[in-house]
N, CA, C and O atoms as a CHARMM CRD file, in Angstrom:
* protein
*
  324
    1    1 MET  N     92.86200 107.07000 125.74500 PROA 1      0.00000
    2    1 MET  CA    92.03600 107.01900 124.56600 PROA 1      0.00000
    3    1 MET  C     91.33800 105.66200 124.52500 PROA 1      0.00000
    4    1 MET  O     91.97600 104.62600 124.71400 PROA 1      0.00000
    5    2 LYS  N     90.05300 105.67000 124.28400 PROA 2      0.00000
    6    2 LYS  CA    89.27700 104.44300 124.22900 PROA 2      0.00000
    7    2 LYS  C     89.49700 103.73300 122.89900 PROA 2      0.00000
    8    2 LYS  O     89.88000 104.35100 121.90500 PROA 2      0.00000
    9    3 ARG  N     89.24900 102.43000 122.89600 PROA 3      0.00000
   10    3 ARG  CA    89.45900 101.60900 121.70700 PROA 3      0.00000
   11    3 ARG  C     88.67100 102.15300 120.51000 PROA 3      0.00000
   12    3 ARG  O     89.20200 102.22700 119.40200 PROA 3      0.00000
   13    4 GLU  N     87.42700 102.52700 120.72500 PROA 4      0.00000
   14    4 GLU  CA    86.59500 103.04000 119.64100 PROA 4      0.00000
   15    4 GLU  C     87.19400 104.31100 119.04200 PROA 4      0.00000
   16    4 GLU  O     87.18200 104.49300 117.82400 PROA 4      0.00000
   17    5 GLN  N     87.71400 105.18200 119.89300 PROA 5      0.00000
   18    5 GLN  CA    88.32900 106.42100 119.42600 PROA 5      0.00000
   19    5 GLN  C     89.58300 106.11400 118.61000 PROA 5      0.00000
   20    5 GLN  O     89.82900 106.73800 117.57800 PROA 5      0.00000
   21    6 LEU  N     90.36200 105.16100 119.07500 PROA 6      0.00000
   22    6 LEU  CA    91.58000 104.78200 118.37100 PROA 6      0.00000
   23    6 LEU  C     91.25500 104.18600 117.00100 PROA 6      0.00000
   24    6 LEU  O     91.89700 104.52300 116.00600 PROA 6      0.00000
   25    7 LEU  N     90.26300 103.30700 116.95300 PROA 7      0.00000
   26    7 LEU  CA    89.86800 102.72100 115.67100 PROA 7      0.00000
   27    7 LEU  C     89.34400 103.78200 114.71500 PROA 7      0.00000
   28    7 LEU  O     89.63200 103.73500 113.51900 PROA 7      0.00000
   29    8 GLU  N     88.58600 104.72700 115.22100 PROA 8      0.00000
   30    8 GLU  CA    88.07900 105.81200 114.37900 PROA 8      0.00000
   31    8 GLU  C     89.22200 106.66500 113.83500 PROA 8      0.00000
   32    8 GLU  O     89.18100 107.11200 112.68900 PROA 8      0.00000
   33    9 LEU  N     90.23600 106.88400 114.65900 PROA 9      0.00000
   34    9 LEU  CA    91.39700 107.66300 114.24500 PROA 9      0.00000
   35    9 LEU  C     92.21200 106.93800 113.17200 PROA 9      0.00000
   36    9 LEU  O     92.71700 107.57300 112.24600 PROA 9      0.00000
   37   10 LEU  N     92.34300 105.62700 113.28900 PROA 10     0.00000
   38   10 LEU  CA    93.17000 104.84400 112.36800 PROA 10     0.00000
   39   10 LEU  C     92.43900 104.39900 111.10200 PROA 10     0.00000
   40   10 LEU  O     93.09100 104.06800 110.11200 PROA 10     0.00000
   41   11 ALA  N     91.11700 104.38000 111.10600 PROA 11     0.00000
   42   11 ALA  CA    90.33400 103.86000 109.98300 PROA 11     0.00000
   43   11 ALA  C     90.67100 104.49900 108.63700 PROA 11     0.00000
   44   11 ALA  O     90.77900 103.76800 107.65200 PROA 11     0.00000
   45   12 PRO  N     90.84400 105.82100 108.53600 PROA 12     0.00000
   46   12 PRO  CA    91.15400 106.39500 107.21700 PROA 12     0.00000
   47   12 PRO  C     92.48000 105.90600 106.62200 PROA 12     0.00000
   48   12 PRO  O     92.67400 105.96800 105.40800 PROA 12     0.00000
   49   13 TYR  N     93.37800 105.42700 107.46200 PROA 13     0.00000
   50   13 TYR  CA    94.68500 104.95300 107.00400 PROA 13     0.00000
   51   13 TYR  C     94.69200 103.45000 106.73400 PROA 13     0.00000
   52   13 TYR  O     95.70700 102.90000 106.30800 PROA 13     0.00000
   53   14 ASN  N     93.56700 102.78900 106.98000 PROA 14     0.00000
   54   14 ASN  CA    93.43800 101.34900 106.80400 PROA 14     0.00000
   55   14 ASN  C     92.15100 101.03000 106.04800 PROA 14     0.00000
   56   14 ASN  O     91.23000 100.44600 106.61800 PROA 14     0.00000
   57   15 PRO  N     92.07600 101.40800 104.76800 PROA 15     0.00000
   58   15 PRO  CA    90.82400 101.25200 104.02700 PROA 15     0.00000
   59   15 PRO  C     90.37600  99.80700 103.85900 PROA 15     0.00000
   60   15 PRO  O     89.20400  99.56600 103.56800 PROA 15     0.00000
   61   16 TRP  N     91.26400  98.84300 104.03300 PROA 16     0.00000
   62   16 TRP  CA    90.91000  97.43100 103.90300 PROA 16     0.00000
   63   16 TRP  C     90.05800  96.95400 105.06800 PROA 16     0.00000
   64   16 TRP  O     89.54400  95.83600 105.02900 PROA 16     0.00000
   65   17 TRP  N     89.89300  97.77500 106.10800 PROA 17     0.00000
   66   17 TRP  CA    89.00700  97.41000 107.21800 PROA 17     0.00000
   67   17 TRP  C     87.55000  97.39700 106.78000 PROA 17     0.00000
   68   17 TRP  O     86.72800  96.71500 107.39200 PROA 17     0.00000
   69   18 LYS  N     87.21600  98.14300 105.72900 PROA 18     0.00000
   70   18 LYS  CA    85.84100  98.19200 105.23200 PROA 18     0.00000
   71   18 LYS  C     85.74100  97.35400 103.96700 PROA 18     0.00000
   72   18 LYS  O     86.47000  97.58100 103.00100 PROA 18     0.00000
   73   19 ILE  N     84.85200  96.40300 103.98000 PROA 19     0.00000
   74   19 ILE  CA    84.66700  95.50800 102.83400 PROA 19     0.00000
   75   19 ILE  C     84.23100  96.29300 101.59400 PROA 19     0.00000
   76   19 ILE  O     84.60500  95.94000 100.47500 PROA 19     0.00000
   77   20 THR  N     83.45600  97.33600 101.78200 PROA 20     0.00000
   78   20 THR  CA    82.90000  98.07000 100.64200 PROA 20     0.00000
   79   20 THR  C     83.93500  98.93500  99.93000 PROA 20     0.00000
   80   20 THR  O     83.68500  99.38800  98.81300 PROA 20     0.00000
   81   21 THR  N     85.06500  99.17100 100.53600 PROA 21     0.00000
   82   21 THR  CA    86.08100 100.03400  99.94700 PROA 21     0.00000
   83   21 THR  C     86.84100  99.28600  98.85200 PROA 21     0.00000
   84   21 THR  O     87.31400  98.17100  99.07100 PROA 21     0.00000
   85   22 ASP  N     86.95600  99.89600  97.68100 PROA 22     0.00000
   86   22 ASP  CA    87.69800  99.29800  96.57800 PROA 22     0.00000
   87   22 ASP  C     89.09800  99.92000  96.53000 PROA 22     0.00000
   88   22 ASP  O     89.45000 100.59000  95.55800 PROA 22     0.00000
   89   23 TRP  N     89.87900  99.70100  97.56100 PROA 23     0.00000
   90   23 TRP  CA    91.18300 100.34400  97.68700 PROA 23     0.00000
   91   23 TRP  C     92.23000  99.71700  96.76400 PROA 23     0.00000
   92   23 TRP  O     93.28800 100.31200  96.55600 PROA 23     0.00000
   93   24 ARG  N     91.96300  98.53100  96.20700 PROA 24     0.00000
   94   24 ARG  CA    92.92800  97.88700  95.31300 PROA 24     0.00000
   95   24 ARG  C     92.82700  98.38300  93.87200 PROA 24     0.00000
   96   24 ARG  O     93.68800  98.06600  93.05200 PROA 24     0.00000
   97   25 SER  N     91.80200  99.14700  93.55500 PROA 25     0.00000
   98   25 SER  CA    91.55500  99.51700  92.16000 PROA 25     0.00000
   99   25 SER  C     92.69000 100.34100  91.54800 PROA 25     0.00000
  100   25 SER  O     92.87800 100.29600  90.33200 PROA 25     0.00000
  101   26 ASN  N     93.44000 101.07900  92.33500 PROA 26     0.00000
  102   26 ASN  CA    94.51500 101.92400  91.80500 PROA 26     0.00000
  103   26 ASN  C     95.88300 101.24800  91.80900 PROA 26     0.00000
  104   26 ASN  O     96.87400 101.86200  91.41400 PROA 26     0.00000
  105   27 LEU  N     95.94900  99.99700  92.24700 PROA 27     0.00000
  106   27 LEU  CA    97.24300  99.32000  92.29700 PROA 27     0.00000
  107   27 LEU  C     97.62900  98.79200  90.91600 PROA 27     0.00000
  108   27 LEU  O     96.76700  98.33400  90.16600 PROA 27     0.00000
  109   28 PRO  N     98.90600  98.85100  90.57700 PROA 28     0.00000
  110   28 PRO  CA    99.34800  98.30500  89.28300 PROA 28     0.00000
  111   28 PRO  C     99.24600  96.77900  89.28200 PROA 28     0.00000
  112   28 PRO  O     99.21700  96.14900  90.33900 PROA 28     0.00000
  113   29 ASP  N     99.19200  96.19900  88.09900 PROA 29     0.00000
  114   29 ASP  CA    99.08400  94.74000  87.96800 PROA 29     0.00000
  115   29 ASP  C    100.38200  94.02700  88.35800 PROA 29     0.00000
  116   29 ASP  O    100.34900  92.88900  88.82700 PROA 29     0.00000
  117   30 TYR  N    101.51300  94.68700  88.16700 PROA 30     0.00000
  118   30 TYR  CA   102.78300  94.05300  88.52800 PROA 30     0.00000
  119   30 TYR  C    103.02700  94.20300  90.02900 PROA 30     0.00000
  120   30 TYR  O    102.53800  95.13900  90.66200 PROA 30     0.00000
  121   31 ARG  N    103.79100  93.26500  90.58400 PROA 31     0.00000
  122   31 ARG  CA   104.12500  93.33200  92.00900 PROA 31     0.00000
  123   31 ARG  C    105.51300  93.93300  92.16700 PROA 31     0.00000
  124   31 ARG  O    106.46900  93.51800  91.51200 PROA 31     0.00000
  125   32 ARG  N    105.60000  94.91700  93.05000 PROA 32     0.00000
  126   32 ARG  CA   106.89000  95.53800  93.33600 PROA 32     0.00000
  127   32 ARG  C    107.82200  94.47700  93.92500 PROA 32     0.00000
  128   32 ARG  O    107.39000  93.69600  94.77200 PROA 32     0.00000
  129   33 PRO  N    109.08300  94.42600  93.50200 PROA 33     0.00000
  130   33 PRO  CA   110.01400  93.40100  93.99100 PROA 33     0.00000
  131   33 PRO  C    110.20900  93.42100  95.51100 PROA 33     0.00000
  132   33 PRO  O    110.47100  92.38200  96.11700 PROA 33     0.00000
  133   34 ILE  N    110.08600  94.56900  96.10800 PROA 34     0.00000
  134   34 ILE  CA   110.31600  94.68200  97.55100 PROA 34     0.00000
  135   34 ILE  C    109.20400  94.02900  98.37500 PROA 34     0.00000
  136   34 ILE  O    109.38000  93.78900  99.57000 PROA 34     0.00000
  137   35 VAL  N    108.06600  93.74000  97.75100 PROA 35     0.00000
  138   35 VAL  CA   106.91900  93.19100  98.48200 PROA 35     0.00000
  139   35 VAL  C    107.26000  91.85100  99.13000 PROA 35     0.00000
  140   35 VAL  O    106.88600  91.61100 100.27800 PROA 35     0.00000
  141   36 ASP  N    107.95400  90.98400  98.42000 PROA 36     0.00000
  142   36 ASP  CA   108.32400  89.68400  98.98600 PROA 36     0.00000
  143   36 ASP  C    109.24400  89.84300 100.19900 PROA 36     0.00000
  144   36 ASP  O    109.10100  89.12100 101.18700 PROA 36     0.00000
  145   37 GLU  N    110.18100  90.78000 100.12600 PROA 37     0.00000
  146   37 GLU  CA   111.05500  91.04900 101.27200 PROA 37     0.00000
  147   37 GLU  C    110.24700  91.60200 102.44300 PROA 37     0.00000
  148   37 GLU  O    110.47000  91.23300 103.59600 PROA 37     0.00000
  149   38 LEU  N    109.31700  92.48100 102.13400 PROA 38     0.00000
  150   38 LEU  CA   108.46600  93.06500 103.17600 PROA 38     0.00000
  151   38 LEU  C    107.65100  91.97800 103.87300 PROA 38     0.00000
  152   38 LEU  O    107.56800  91.95800 105.10100 PROA 38     0.00000
  153   39 LEU  N    107.05500  91.08500 103.10800 PROA 39     0.00000
  154   39 LEU  CA   106.27000  89.99500 103.70200 PROA 39     0.00000
  155   39 LEU  C    107.14300  89.06100 104.54100 PROA 39     0.00000
  156   39 LEU  O    106.71200  88.58100 105.58900 PROA 39     0.00000
  157   40 ALA  N    108.36100  88.80500 104.08200 PROA 40     0.00000
  158   40 ALA  CA   109.28400  87.96200 104.85500 PROA 40     0.00000
  159   40 ALA  C    109.64000  88.63800 106.17700 PROA 40     0.00000
  160   40 ALA  O    109.69800  87.98300 107.21800 PROA 40     0.00000
  161   41 ASP  N    109.87700  89.94900 106.13300 PROA 41     0.00000
  162   41 ASP  CA   110.18600  90.68200 107.36000 PROA 41     0.00000
  163   41 ASP  C    108.99900  90.67800 108.32000 PROA 41     0.00000
  164   41 ASP  O    109.17600  90.52900 109.52900 PROA 41     0.00000
  165   42 ILE  N    107.80300  90.83900 107.78800 PROA 42     0.00000
  166   42 ILE  CA   106.60900  90.81600 108.63300 PROA 42     0.00000
  167   42 ILE  C    106.49300  89.45500 109.32000 PROA 42     0.00000
  168   42 ILE  O    106.14100  89.37600 110.49700 PROA 42     0.00000
  169   43 ARG  N    106.78700  88.39800 108.58800 PROA 43     0.00000
  170   43 ARG  CA   106.69100  87.05700 109.13800 PROA 43     0.00000
  171   43 ARG  C    107.79500  86.76600 110.16400 PROA 43     0.00000
  172   43 ARG  O    107.54400  86.12200 111.18300 PROA 43     0.00000
  173   44 ASP  N    109.01100  87.23800 109.89400 PROA 44     0.00000
  174   44 ASP  CA   110.16600  86.82200 110.68800 PROA 44     0.00000
  175   44 ASP  C    110.55900  87.76500 111.81400 PROA 44     0.00000
  176   44 ASP  O    111.19000  87.33100 112.77800 PROA 44     0.00000
  177   45 LEU  N    110.20800  89.03300 111.72200 PROA 45     0.00000
  178   45 LEU  CA   110.66100  90.00600 112.71100 PROA 45     0.00000
  179   45 LEU  C    109.53700  90.35700 113.69300 PROA 45     0.00000
  180   45 LEU  O    108.42200  90.66500 113.27300 PROA 45     0.00000
  181   46 PRO  N    109.82700  90.30900 114.98600 PROA 46     0.00000
  182   46 PRO  CA   108.77800  90.54000 115.98300 PROA 46     0.00000
  183   46 PRO  C    108.53700  92.02000 116.32800 PROA 46     0.00000
  184   46 PRO  O    107.87700  92.31800 117.32300 PROA 46     0.00000
  185   47 GLN  N    109.05200  92.92200 115.53400 PROA 47     0.00000
  186   47 GLN  CA   108.89800  94.33500 115.86500 PROA 47     0.00000
  187   47 GLN  C    108.22300  95.09100 114.71700 PROA 47     0.00000
  188   47 GLN  O    107.92300  94.51400 113.67200 PROA 47     0.00000
  189   48 VAL  N    107.99500  96.35500 114.92000 PROA 48     0.00000
  190   48 VAL  CA   107.41400  97.21000 113.89700 PROA 48     0.00000
  191   48 VAL  C    108.44900  97.43600 112.79900 PROA 48     0.00000
  192   48 VAL  O    109.63700  97.60000 113.07700 PROA 48     0.00000
  193   49 ILE  N    107.99600  97.44300 111.57400 PROA 49     0.00000
  194   49 ILE  CA   108.87800  97.66500 110.43500 PROA 49     0.00000
  195   49 ILE  C    108.58700  99.04300 109.86200 PROA 49     0.00000
  196   49 ILE  O    107.43400  99.38200 109.59400 PROA 49     0.00000
  197   50 SER  N    109.62600  99.82900 109.67700 PROA 50     0.00000
  198   50 SER  CA   109.49600 101.16500 109.10500 PROA 50     0.00000
  199   50 SER  C    109.95700 101.12900 107.65300 PROA 50     0.00000
  200   50 SER  O    111.01400 100.58400 107.33400 PROA 50     0.00000
  201   51 ILE  N    109.14800 101.71900 106.78600 PROA 51     0.00000
  202   51 ILE  CA   109.50000 101.76600 105.36500 PROA 51     0.00000
  203   51 ILE  C    109.80300 103.21700 105.02600 PROA 51     0.00000
  204   51 ILE  O    108.93300 104.08300 105.12100 PROA 51     0.00000
  205   52 THR  N    111.03400 103.47100 104.63200 PROA 52     0.00000
  206   52 THR  CA   111.45200 104.83500 104.34000 PROA 52     0.00000
  207   52 THR  C    112.04000 104.90700 102.93300 PROA 52     0.00000
  208   52 THR  O    112.40000 103.89300 102.33500 PROA 52     0.00000
  209   53 GLY  N    112.12300 106.11000 102.43500 PROA 53     0.00000
  210   53 GLY  CA   112.72000 106.31200 101.12200 PROA 53     0.00000
  211   53 GLY  C    112.29300 107.63600 100.54400 PROA 53     0.00000
  212   53 GLY  O    111.45000 108.32700 101.11600 PROA 53     0.00000
  213   54 PRO  N    112.85900 107.99200  99.42600 PROA 54     0.00000
  214   54 PRO  CA   112.49800 109.25400  98.77500 PROA 54     0.00000
  215   54 PRO  C    111.02600 109.25800  98.36400 PROA 54     0.00000
  216   54 PRO  O    110.36100 108.22200  98.33400 PROA 54     0.00000
  217   55 ARG  N    110.55400 110.43500  98.05600 PROA 55     0.00000
  218   55 ARG  CA   109.17800 110.57800  97.60300 PROA 55     0.00000
  219   55 ARG  C    108.98400 109.88400  96.25100 PROA 55     0.00000
  220   55 ARG  O    109.88100 109.85100  95.40800 PROA 55     0.00000
  221   56 ARG  N    107.77500 109.33100  96.08000 PROA 56     0.00000
  222   56 ARG  CA   107.32500 108.79300  94.79300 PROA 56     0.00000
  223   56 ARG  C    108.15900 107.62400  94.25500 PROA 56     0.00000
  224   56 ARG  O    108.33900 107.49600  93.04400 PROA 56     0.00000
  225   57 VAL  N    108.66400 106.77500  95.15300 PROA 57     0.00000
  226   57 VAL  CA   109.41300 105.60700  94.69200 PROA 57     0.00000
  227   57 VAL  C    108.61000 104.31500  94.82100 PROA 57     0.00000
  228   57 VAL  O    109.07300 103.25700  94.39500 PROA 57     0.00000
  229   58 GLY  N    107.40800 104.38900  95.40700 PROA 58     0.00000
  230   58 GLY  CA   106.54700 103.21200  95.47900 PROA 58     0.00000
  231   58 GLY  C    106.35400 102.61600  96.85400 PROA 58     0.00000
  232   58 GLY  O    105.94400 101.46100  96.96200 PROA 58     0.00000
  233   59 LYS  N    106.63200 103.35600  97.90400 PROA 59     0.00000
  234   59 LYS  CA   106.46800 102.82900  99.26700 PROA 59     0.00000
  235   59 LYS  C    105.01300 102.45500  99.54200 PROA 59     0.00000
  236   59 LYS  O    104.73700 101.35700 100.02400 PROA 59     0.00000
  237   60 THR  N    104.09100 103.35100  99.24300 PROA 60     0.00000
  238   60 THR  CA   102.67800 103.09900  99.50200 PROA 60     0.00000
  239   60 THR  C    102.17300 101.95000  98.63700 PROA 60     0.00000
  240   60 THR  O    101.42000 101.10000  99.11200 PROA 60     0.00000
  241   61 THR  N    102.57600 101.91800  97.38900 PROA 61     0.00000
  242   61 THR  CA   102.17100 100.83100  96.49800 PROA 61     0.00000
  243   61 THR  C    102.64500  99.49100  97.03800 PROA 61     0.00000
  244   61 THR  O    101.87700  98.52800  97.04700 PROA 61     0.00000
  245   62 ALA  N    103.88400  99.40800  97.48500 PROA 62     0.00000
  246   62 ALA  CA   104.42700  98.16300  98.02700 PROA 62     0.00000
  247   62 ALA  C    103.65400  97.72300  99.26900 PROA 62     0.00000
  248   62 ALA  O    103.34000  96.54300  99.42000 PROA 62     0.00000
  249   63 VAL  N    103.34900  98.65800 100.14800 PROA 63     0.00000
  250   63 VAL  CA   102.61100  98.31300 101.36500 PROA 63     0.00000
  251   63 VAL  C    101.21000  97.83000 101.00900 PROA 63     0.00000
  252   63 VAL  O    100.74100  96.83600 101.56200 PROA 63     0.00000
  253   64 ARG  N    100.54200  98.51900 100.09700 PROA 64     0.00000
  254   64 ARG  CA    99.18400  98.11100  99.71200 PROA 64     0.00000
  255   64 ARG  C     99.18500  96.76000  99.01000 PROA 64     0.00000
  256   64 ARG  O     98.26400  95.96600  99.20100 PROA 64     0.00000
  257   65 GLN  N    100.20100  96.48600  98.20500 PROA 65     0.00000
  258   65 GLN  CA   100.30100  95.16800  97.58400 PROA 65     0.00000
  259   65 GLN  C    100.52800  94.09200  98.64800 PROA 65     0.00000
  260   65 GLN  O     99.95900  93.00500  98.55900 PROA 65     0.00000
  261   66 ALA  N    101.34700  94.38600  99.63900 PROA 66     0.00000
  262   66 ALA  CA   101.58400  93.43000 100.72300 PROA 66     0.00000
  263   66 ALA  C    100.29500  93.18600 101.50400 PROA 66     0.00000
  264   66 ALA  O     99.99000  92.04500 101.85100 PROA 66     0.00000
  265   67 VAL  N     99.54200  94.23500 101.78200 PROA 67     0.00000
  266   67 VAL  CA    98.26800  94.09000 102.49100 PROA 67     0.00000
  267   67 VAL  C     97.32400  93.20900 101.67300 PROA 67     0.00000
  268   67 VAL  O     96.67000  92.32400 102.22300 PROA 67     0.00000
  269   68 GLY  N     97.25200  93.44500 100.37100 PROA 68     0.00000
  270   68 GLY  CA    96.40500  92.63200  99.51400 PROA 68     0.00000
  271   68 GLY  C     96.77800  91.16600  99.55500 PROA 68     0.00000
  272   68 GLY  O     95.90100  90.30300  99.60500 PROA 68     0.00000
  273   69 LEU  N     98.06900  90.87400  99.53300 PROA 69     0.00000
  274   69 LEU  CA    98.52800  89.48700  99.60100 PROA 69     0.00000
  275   69 LEU  C     98.21100  88.85900 100.95600 PROA 69     0.00000
  276   69 LEU  O     97.83600  87.68800 101.02600 PROA 69     0.00000
  277   70 LEU  N     98.35900  89.63300 102.03000 PROA 70     0.00000
  278   70 LEU  CA    98.00400  89.11800 103.35400 PROA 70     0.00000
  279   70 LEU  C     96.51500  88.80100 103.42900 PROA 70     0.00000
  280   70 LEU  O     96.12600  87.76800 103.97500 PROA 70     0.00000
  281   71 LEU  N     95.68700  89.67900 102.88700 PROA 71     0.00000
  282   71 LEU  CA    94.24300  89.42400 102.87200 PROA 71     0.00000
  283   71 LEU  C     93.91700  88.19200 102.03400 PROA 71     0.00000
  284   71 LEU  O     93.06400  87.38800 102.41200 PROA 71     0.00000
  285   72 ASP  N     94.59500  88.04400 100.89700 PROA 72     0.00000
  286   72 ASP  CA    94.38400  86.86700 100.04100 PROA 72     0.00000
  287   72 ASP  C     94.78300  85.58000 100.74800 PROA 72     0.00000
  288   72 ASP  O     94.24100  84.51500 100.45000 PROA 72     0.00000
  289   73 ARG  N     95.71400  85.66600 101.67000 PROA 73     0.00000
  290   73 ARG  CA    96.16000  84.48400 102.42900 PROA 73     0.00000
  291   73 ARG  C     95.26500  84.18900 103.62600 PROA 73     0.00000
  292   73 ARG  O     95.50400  83.23400 104.36500 PROA 73     0.00000
  293   74 GLY  N     94.23700  85.00700 103.81600 PROA 74     0.00000
  294   74 GLY  CA    93.27600  84.74200 104.88100 PROA 74     0.00000
  295   74 GLY  C     93.52600  85.46800 106.18700 PROA 74     0.00000
  296   74 GLY  O     92.85800  85.18900 107.18300 PROA 74     0.00000
  297   75 ILE  N     94.47300  86.39400 106.20500 PROA 75     0.00000
  298   75 ILE  CA    94.71200  87.18400 107.41200 PROA 75     0.00000
  299   75 ILE  C     93.53600  88.13600 107.60100 PROA 75     0.00000
  300   75 ILE  O     93.11600  88.79300 106.64900 PROA 75     0.00000
  301   76 ALA  N     93.01200  88.21500 108.79400 PROA 76     0.00000
  302   76 ALA  CA    91.87500  89.08400 109.07900 PROA 76     0.00000
  303   76 ALA  C     92.26900  90.54200 108.86000 PROA 76     0.00000
  304   76 ALA  O     93.34200  90.97000 109.28600 PROA 76     0.00000
  305   77 SER  N     91.40300  91.29700 108.19800 PROA 77     0.00000
  306   77 SER  CA    91.72000  92.70000 107.89000 PROA 77     0.00000
  307   77 SER  C     91.97500  93.51500 109.15600 PROA 77     0.00000
  308   77 SER  O     92.78000  94.44700 109.14200 PROA 77     0.00000
  309   78 GLU  N     91.28900  93.16800 110.25600 PROA 78     0.00000
  310   78 GLU  CA    91.48500  93.89800 111.50500 PROA 78     0.00000
  311   78 GLU  C     92.85900  93.66400 112.11000 PROA 78     0.00000
  312   78 GLU  O     93.29300  94.40900 112.98900 PROA 78     0.00000
  313   79 SER  N     93.54400  92.62500 111.63400 PROA 79     0.00000
  314   79 SER  CA    94.88200  92.30100 112.14900 PROA 79     0.00000
  315   79 SER  C     95.98000  93.02600 111.38400 PROA 79     0.00000
  316   79 SER  O     97.15600  92.92200 111.73400 PROA 79     0.00000
  317   80 ILE  N     95.60100  93.76300 110.33700 PROA 80     0.00000
  318   80 ILE  CA    96.57800  94.45200 109.50300 PROA 80     0.00000
  319   80 ILE  C     96.45700  95.93400 109.74700 PROA 80     0.00000
  320   80 ILE  O     95.39800  96.52100 109.52300 PROA 80     0.00000
  321   81 LEU  N     97.52600  96.54300 110.20100 PROA 81     0.00000
  322   81 LEU  CA    97.52600  97.98400 110.50600 PROA 81     0.00000
  323   81 LEU  C     98.57700  98.67100 109.68100 PROA 81     0.00000
  324   81 LEU  O     98.74500  99.88600 109.78200 PROA 81     0.00000
């Protein structure tokens, strides 16, 4: 699979890759407590991190909040998958 094909396949799951996308508009104002742990794991662990749990407990919200914080810290959006 070529790089362009891979990026096209992954783009719908990474809305922060497009500047025009307002993907933060649906996030709550409060930060999920697990976000700080998630960011620490991203910083300290050299492998892929899997987030699991029951339905509707806030996994997607926590990941999107973490992505927002990474972007606010100056991490390039293309570096966040």
